[in-house]
N, C-alpha and C positions, 0 to 999 in steps of 0.2 A: 642375290648377293654374288659378287664376283669371287670372293673368298669368304669362308666362314670365320676363320681366325687368322689374324696377322700379328706377327711378333716383330717389334722394332727393337733392334739391339743397338743401343746408343740413342740418346734423346736430345740431340743438338738441333741446329737449324733445319737440316734436311728432313730428319726423322719427324720432328715436331710439325713441320709443314705437311709432310705426308699424312700424318695423323689427322690434321684438320681437313686436308683435301679428300681423303678417302672415306670420310664418314658418310654413311648413306649408301656406300658402294660395297662395304664389307660388313661382316657381322661383328665379332669381338676384336678389339685392338688391345694388345698387351705390350709391355715394354720392359726394358732393362737398362739401367745405367749404373756405373760403378759408384757414383757419389750418392750418398743418402740424401743430401740436399736436392740433387736433381730428381731423384725418385719422388721425394715429397712434393716438389714443385709440380711434377707431371700429374700427380694425383690431385693436387690442389686446383689446378686449372682445367681438370677434366680431359687431359690429353689422351689418356689411356683408361681402359676399363679396369685393368690391373697392372701393377708394376712389381717386378720381382727383383730380389737382391742378386740373383745369379742368372746368367744367360741361359744355362741349362734348364732352369725352371720355366723361363719365358718361352722357349721354343717348343716345349712339350705340347703336342697336339696341334701345332700351327700348320696351316696350309701354305702360308707364305712367310718366309723369314727374311728380314732385311738387315744386312750388316751395315750399320751406319757409324763406323768407328774409323779412326785414322788407319791408313793403309798399312802402316807398320805393325798394327795390332791384329790384323786379319787372320794370320796363320794360327796364332794361339787361340783366338776366339773360335775358329773353325774346329780345331781339335777338341775344344771344350764342349761344343754343342753337338758334334757329330753323333755320339751315342744316343742322343735324346730327340733326334729329328724324326718326325712322323714319316713313315714310308710313303713315297710318292709325292712328298711336298716339294715346293720350289724354294730355292735359296737364291737371293740376289744381293747386290751390294750397291753402294752409291759412291765408290771411290773414284778419284780423278785419274787413276792409272789402272790399266787393265791387265797387261801381261804379268806384272808382279803380283797382283791380287789372285789371278788364276793359278799361278805357280804356288802361292801360299795356301790357298783355300782348297782347290780341287782335290789334292791327294787325301784330304781328311774326310771328304764326304762319302757316305755309303752309297752303294749301287742302288739305283732307283730314285735317287734324289735329283731333281732337275736344277742344275746350277746355271743361272743366266746372269752373268756379270752385267752391271748397268752403271750408267753415269748420267745424272740429270745436269743439264747445262744451265743451271740456275743457282743463284746464291746471293748472299749479302756478306758484309764484313762482320755481322753479328753471329753469336753462337748461344747455345743453351736452349732449354725447353720453352722459354718465353719468347724466343726470337722468331718462331715459326708463324706462318700465315698461309691460309688456304690457297691463295692465288699465286704463290711463288712460281708454280710450274706452268701457268697459263701461257700458251703459245711459245713455250720453250722446248728445245729438243731434249729428248731423253734417249741416249745412245745405249744399245744393247749389243753385247758381243758373245752370243751363245755358241757353244761348240756344235759340231756337226751331228753329234749323237743325242742332242737334246730333242725331246719330242715336240713336234710343231704345236700340239695342243697346249703345252706348258707355256710356250712363247706367246701364243694367241691370248691366253688367259691373263698373263702379266701385262701384255700390251693393252688389253681391254681396260685394265685398272688404270694404267698410266694415262690413257686417253681420257678416261672418265675424270681424272684429276686435272685435265686441261693440257697435258703435254702432247707434243708431236714426237713420234717414235721412229727411229731408224736403226738398222743393224749394220754392223761392219766388223772386220777382223780386229782382234786386240792390237795387232801391230799397227794397223792403220789408225786406230783410235789414238794410240799413244803419240804417233807422229803429228796428227792433227792437233791434239791438245797441247803439244809442246809449242805450236805456233800461236794458237788462239788464246791460251790461258797460262800455261806454265812459265814460258819465257817472259811474257808481259808482266806477270807477278814478280819475277826475279828482277826485272828492270825497275819496277816500282819500288821494291825493297831497296835496291841500290841507290836510286835517286834520292829517296828519303834519307838513306844513310849518308850520302854525299852532303846533303844540306846540313845534316847534323854535325858534320866535320868541318864545315866552312867557318874558320875561326873569326873571319872578319864580320860575320853576321850573327847577331845574337839569336838565341832560340825564340825570343819574343818577337823579333822582326820576321823570322821565317813563318811563324804562326800568324802574326798580325797581318802581314802583307801577302799571304798565300793566295795566288790567283787560281783560276779553275784548273790549270794544268797540274800544279804541285798539289793542290787540294785533292784532286782525284787520285794522284799517286798515293797520298796518305790514306785515302779510303781503302785502296787495294792492299796497301802495306799493313793495314790493321787486321788482316785476316788471321785465322787461327795458326799460330806458329808451329804447333805440333803437326797439323795436317800438311802444311806446306813443306816442312822439313822432310816428311816422309815422301811427298810427291817428288821432290828433287832427287832424293836418294834412290827412288825406285824407277824413275823415268830418266835417269841421267844421260843415257846415250842419245835419246831424241832431243833432250834439252841442250846438251852440249853441241849437237849438230846445229840447231837453230841459233844458239849463241854465237857460234862461229860465223854463220851467215850474217847475223846482226852486226858483228864486229867489222866484217868486210863492208857492209853498207855504210856503217858509221864512218869508216875510214874515207870512203868516197865523198861523203857529205862534208867531212872535216876538210878535205882537200879543196872542195868547191868553195867553202867559206873562206879558206886561207887565200885562194887564188882570185876571189871576187867573182866567181862564175855564177852570176845571177840567173842565167838562162838554165843551167843545170838544176839549180835549186827550184826554180819556178816549175819546170817540167816534172821534177820528182814530186813536188808537193801537189801538183795537179793530178798525177796518177794516184797518189795515196788518198787524196780527197774523194776520188770516185769510189774507193772502197767504203768510206763512211756512208756515202749515199746508198751503196748497195746493201749495207747492214740495215739501214732504215727501211728501204724498199722491201726487204725480206721480213720485216716486222719484228726484228730482234732488238730494236731500240726505237726511240722517237725523236723527232726533230724539235720537240717542244723545248722551250727555254729551260736551262739547267738540266738537260738530258731527261726531262720528264719527271724529275724528282719532286716530291711533295714538299713544299716549303715548311720549315719548322715554325709552328705558331708560338709567338711570345706573348 
């Protein structure tokens, strides 16, 4: 067993998928969720061996503690569990922002606890304990941003578990992580939220028409915009500098394209779209998506 006891604090999509994926690689899996309904569901579907009403109870004796709550709740959670952590245990998180999480969590953790901030680059628009599935992390990157004082053995052990769950693991600085994520995740989500909001405000088009005639472009925007509002509120507030930087660059690019359309500059548009098309091919070649029809999604059976 890689870890004898793992505590999952928060039982949404990521934590529930972790529970499914790590079975057979760890001993006991325990969990905590604020909602009684969530706790009952986790027990009902066999997600955890035990589920506790408080995070403090859940982390007692755990070798690995996973903080799977919105970024804005990390600090208070760390303060709650700190006195109950097993000496020498590892604490990680799954937040989409790293600098803010480190600032909120690290000051509360006792000496001897290995804090290895993490971020799985995987997800869906669904949430809750029933949304998880064991293959969510297969061939997906799991980024770690450990401090220089973290024991290599602790990093090796956590990495071994993540690899056993199907993930590819890389390490980087928290600053670099937040800049990269502003490009590949945070700003695209904000653009998706904005585009869906624009459609909602177009008075000439009824809601039924927007829904009925939604082509793949708008449909995929709505899928992204259906993500957890609490999580994404916290992401934008805690990674605001990087997001605002990328938004500024996006606005500049949009202005150039706007001018090309206005001036009828077809050559510029063709060249621009050719370059961006190559990025899509690169993502497929890297194994981070598939060229299959409908982006590889399984058709809904009716």
